[in-house]
Each structure stands twice: as C-alpha cells, then as structure tokens.
C-alpha positions in Angstrom: 158.8 65.1 174.2 158.6 61.4 174.1 161.2 59.9 172.7 160.4 57.0 169.6 162.4 54.0 169.4 161.0 51.2 166.9 162.2 47.6 165.6 162.6 47.5 161.6 162.5 44.8 159.6 160.8 42.5 156.7 158.5 41.1 158.4 158.3 43.0 161.3 154.3 42.2 162.4 155.7 39.3 164.7 157.9 41.4 166.5 157.4 41.0 170.9 159.6 44.3 170.8 157.3 46.6 171.2 155.4 44.1 174.3 159.0 44.2 175.4 160.2 47.8 175.5 157.0 48.6 176.9 156.9 46.6 179.9 161.1 49.0 180.0 159.5 51.7 179.7 156.6 51.3 182.6 159.5 49.7 185.1 162.1 52.2 184.7 159.7 55.0 184.5 161.7 56.1 180.7 159.4 58.3 179.0 159.7 56.1 175.5 157.4 55.3 172.1 157.9 52.5 170.3 156.4 50.5 167.6 157.1 48.5 163.9 157.9 49.6 161.4 158.4 47.1 157.9 161.7 48.3 155.2 161.2 47.4 151.5 164.2 45.0 151.4 165.6 47.2 149.4 164.7 50.3 151.6 166.2 50.3 154.5 168.4 53.0 153.9 165.8 55.4 153.3 163.7 54.1 155.8 166.3 54.7 158.5 167.0 58.1 157.4 162.9 58.5 157.4 162.5 57.4 161.0 165.9 59.8 162.1 165.0 63.3 160.2 160.8 62.6 162.0 163.4 62.3 165.4 163.7 58.7 165.9 166.2 58.1 168.5 167.4 55.0 167.9 166.4 51.4 166.2 166.6 47.9 167.0 167.7 46.0 163.4 166.1 42.1 162.8 166.4 40.2 159.5 167.5 40.6 157.5 168.6 44.3 157.6 171.9 43.6 160.9 174.6 44.0 157.4 173.1 46.9 156.3 172.9 48.1 159.4 176.4 47.8 160.2 178.0 49.6 157.0 175.5 52.6 157.4 176.9 52.8 160.3 179.2 55.8 161.2 180.5 54.7 164.5 180.3 51.2 165.9 181.3 49.4 169.7 183.5 46.2 169.2 180.9 44.0 169.4 179.7 45.4 166.2 183.0 45.4 164.4 184.0 41.5 165.0 179.3 40.3 164.6 180.1 42.4 161.4 176.2 43.6 162.6 174.3 45.5 164.1 171.1 45.3 166.1 171.3 48.1 168.0 171.8 51.7 166.6 171.5 54.7 167.6 171.3 58.0 166.7 173.7 60.6 168.1 173.9 64.3 166.7 176.2 63.3 165.0 176.5 60.0 164.5 174.8 56.8 164.1 176.1 55.4 166.6 175.9 50.7 165.7 176.4 47.7 169.0 175.4 44.5 168.5 173.5 43.6 171.5 172.6 40.0 170.6 175.4 37.7 172.0 175.4 39.0 175.6 171.7 38.1 175.3 172.3 34.8 174.0 174.9 34.4 176.9 172.8 36.1 179.4 170.0 33.8 178.9 171.9 30.9 179.0 174.1 31.0 182.3 171.2 33.6 183.6 168.1 33.0 183.0 168.9 28.9 182.4 171.6 28.6 185.3 173.8 26.0 182.6 177.3 27.4 182.7 179.1 27.5 179.5 182.2 27.9 181.2 184.4 24.3 180.1 181.3 23.2 177.9 181.6 22.2 173.9 179.6 24.2 172.4 178.3 23.7 169.2 177.1 26.9 167.0 174.9 26.0 163.9 175.7 28.2 160.9 177.9 30.8 159.3 175.5 33.8 159.1 175.2 37.4 160.9 173.4 35.8 163.4 176.0 32.7 164.0 178.7 35.7 163.4 177.0 38.0 166.3 177.8 35.2 169.5 180.6 33.8 168.7 183.2 36.3 170.4 179.9 36.6 173.3 180.5 32.9 173.9 184.8 32.5 174.2 184.5 35.3 176.7 182.7 32.5 178.4 185.7 30.3 178.3 184.7 27.0 177.0 186.5 23.7 176.6 186.0 24.1 172.9 183.5 26.2 170.1 182.7 24.6 166.9 181.1 26.3 164.6 179.4 23.9 161.7 178.1 25.0 158.3 176.7 23.9 155.3 179.5 26.3 152.9 182.8 24.9 154.7 184.5 28.0 153.8 181.9 30.3 155.1 182.8 28.6 158.4 186.8 28.7 157.4 186.6 32.5 157.0 184.6 33.1 161.0 187.9 30.3 162.4 190.4 32.7 160.0 189.0 36.1 161.6 188.6 34.7 165.1 191.3 32.5 166.0 192.6 29.3 166.2 190.1 28.6 169.3 187.2 28.5 167.3 187.3 25.3 164.7 185.5 25.1 161.8 183.4 21.9 160.3 181.3 20.7 157.8 178.0 18.6 159.1 179.6 15.5 158.0 182.9 15.8 160.2 180.8 16.1 163.1 179.9 13.1 163.8 182.0 11.4 165.9 181.6 14.1 168.0 179.9 15.2 171.5 179.1 18.3 173.4 176.9 20.1 175.9 175.7 23.1 174.4 173.9 23.2 170.3 172.7 26.3 169.5 171.0 26.9 166.2 171.7 29.9 164.6 170.7 29.6 161.1 167.0 30.7 160.0 166.3 27.1 159.2 163.0 27.0 161.7 162.0 30.0 159.5 160.9 27.5 156.6 160.2 24.7 158.5 163.6 23.7 158.0 166.6 21.5 159.8 170.2 22.0 159.7 171.3 18.5 158.5 173.0 17.3 161.8 174.5 13.2 161.9 173.3 11.4 164.6 175.6 11.3 167.9 176.3 15.0 169.0 174.2 15.9 171.4 176.1 14.3 175.0 174.5 13.2 177.8 172.7 16.2 179.7 172.8 18.8 177.0 171.4 21.7 176.1 169.7 22.3 172.7 169.1 25.6 171.9 167.1 27.8 168.9 168.1 31.1 168.5 164.4 31.4 166.6 161.3 32.0 169.1 157.8 29.7 168.2 154.5 29.2 170.2 155.4 25.8 169.8 158.6 23.6 169.5 160.6 24.8 166.6 161.7 21.6 164.2 165.3 22.3 165.1 163.9 21.6 168.6 161.7 19.0 167.8 163.9 16.9 166.1 166.9 17.3 169.0 164.7 15.9 171.5 164.1 13.2 169.3 168.2 12.7 169.2 168.4 12.9 173.0 169.5 16.2 173.8 168.3 16.8 177.6 167.5 20.2 177.7 165.5 22.9 175.4 165.5 26.3 175.0 164.2 29.0 171.9 165.2 32.4 171.5 162.6 34.1 173.6 164.5 34.7 176.5 167.5 35.6 174.1 165.3 38.4 172.9 164.3 40.2 176.0 167.9 39.9 177.6 169.4 41.5 174.2 166.4 44.3 174.1 167.2 44.9 177.8 170.9 45.4 176.5 169.8 47.7 173.2 167.2 49.4 176.7 170.8 50.7 178.6 172.7 51.9 175.0 170.1 53.7 174.2 168.6 54.9 177.8 171.8 54.7 180.4 169.4 52.7 182.5 169.4 48.4 182.6 165.7 47.0 183.1 165.3 44.3 185.2 163.7 41.2 182.7 162.6 37.9 185.1 159.2 38.7 185.2 159.3 40.6 181.4 160.5 36.9 180.7 158.1 35.1 182.9 155.0 37.3 181.2 155.9 36.6 177.9 155.6 33.1 178.4 153.0 33.2 180.3 151.5 34.8 177.5 
C-alpha cells in the first residue's frame, strides 16, 4: 500500500512541500503520497491523531504548530530537544517520534548550495522564537567566529543564551549598533506581515550574506532592506525548505534524496 504523509499547518495552502516530496518519491522510487492538512489553530493534536489513526505514516509541521508538536511527541531526537520544536513527525508502532530538520536544512543550503562557509564567520540570527531556536545548535556545529542572537524582547534572547551556553551571545537590536556581521539570518516571521526587524544601520560587512528563512516569488521586505543596507548577497529560504524536506524524507524512509534538481525546478517555476 502507498504510505501517506502530509504537511500540517495553518495556513498551509501555499506550501511547496507536496511538490518537493513528490519529486523525491519519483527520484528514489519510494511509494508515498503526500498532501496538505489544514488544522484548526486549537485542534492540532486532534488532527494529528485522526491522520495517524487513518494510517498516516508521518507529518511535516509548519507554523504555528512546531512547539505543540514537540509537546505531543513521545520520543524526540537531540535536534528536537535542542530546538524544543518539532517539524518532522514519524508514527511508529508505539511512538510519535519528533525531529527538527530546520537547522540542518539551513546549514546545508548556505554551505552546500550557496557555497558560503559558516566556519570562522560572524553570524547574526534575528528572532528568538522556535525558528531561531531550531537553527542555533546546527550553526554552532559549523564553528562560526561568533554567533549573536538579537530579539525585540531581550529576555527571550537571554533565555536562549543561558540554554546554549557562552558560544551564543544575546543582544537587543539597539546593542548591535557598531557591530558588523558576515551572515545575517532573519528567523522572525516579520516578512509574513510585510514588516522588518529593527536592525540599526551598518551591520552588514563587506561581502556579507542576508538570508531570510521565509521564501516568496519576489524579494521579501527583509531582503529588499538588506540590499539597500549594503548586504553583498541575498538568499531566501526556498533552498532551506528543500534541504530540510530531504532530511525529513530520510527520517521517514531511510533514503536521502538528491536536492539540486528539485531546487532548480522550483526556482525555475
């Protein structure tokens, strides 16, 4: 029988995950069907249970449910534990296994697809929510020169500094004034509302990369602002989406698909 998977979120109609996983299935010969599942904001757990009871094998989890997915998982990977958020659920016989593939997806996109080393670079992450938390540990594994996390509410950033230790430095946005960074990653959801994180001027070093974890057909407001503020290169999160999906596919099927052709196809579309 064909194994069923889906992406669950609210909203979810915009998700490109079905196209990505269909391409992975064709490439690897895995017999899966992958759809979209819109869950009520107050009905995530019920929607997961119903999908599982109907024979579903796994879910990708998108906004706003990643932290709730972490809470209902009965077994978790180290990546999920560090993030305290789950974007990949696998339904085993007796367990709901939760993983987080966002961080590894981000790192692979920057390092492998864009060809930009993270090691030895000054890295700035904007935001202190689940998206930011999910990428800190994989970024630290790349051994940047420094990793700074800035947030509107400083206490939330400080909480992550305490959790991850002294290799992560918490900051307010205003305190960034006078500092320069080689890689600036927008992990806030501001782009969804057409808003901008309140970055001071001068944070982009020569040849820096501005990276928005959101993706859109046009430049996001963050990337538009970064281009005007002196960023040397711009990238959205489409490559991250493909790379995290490939890692999710591996978690589910034990097969790691190739991503280059899939990403090129999405870019062309």
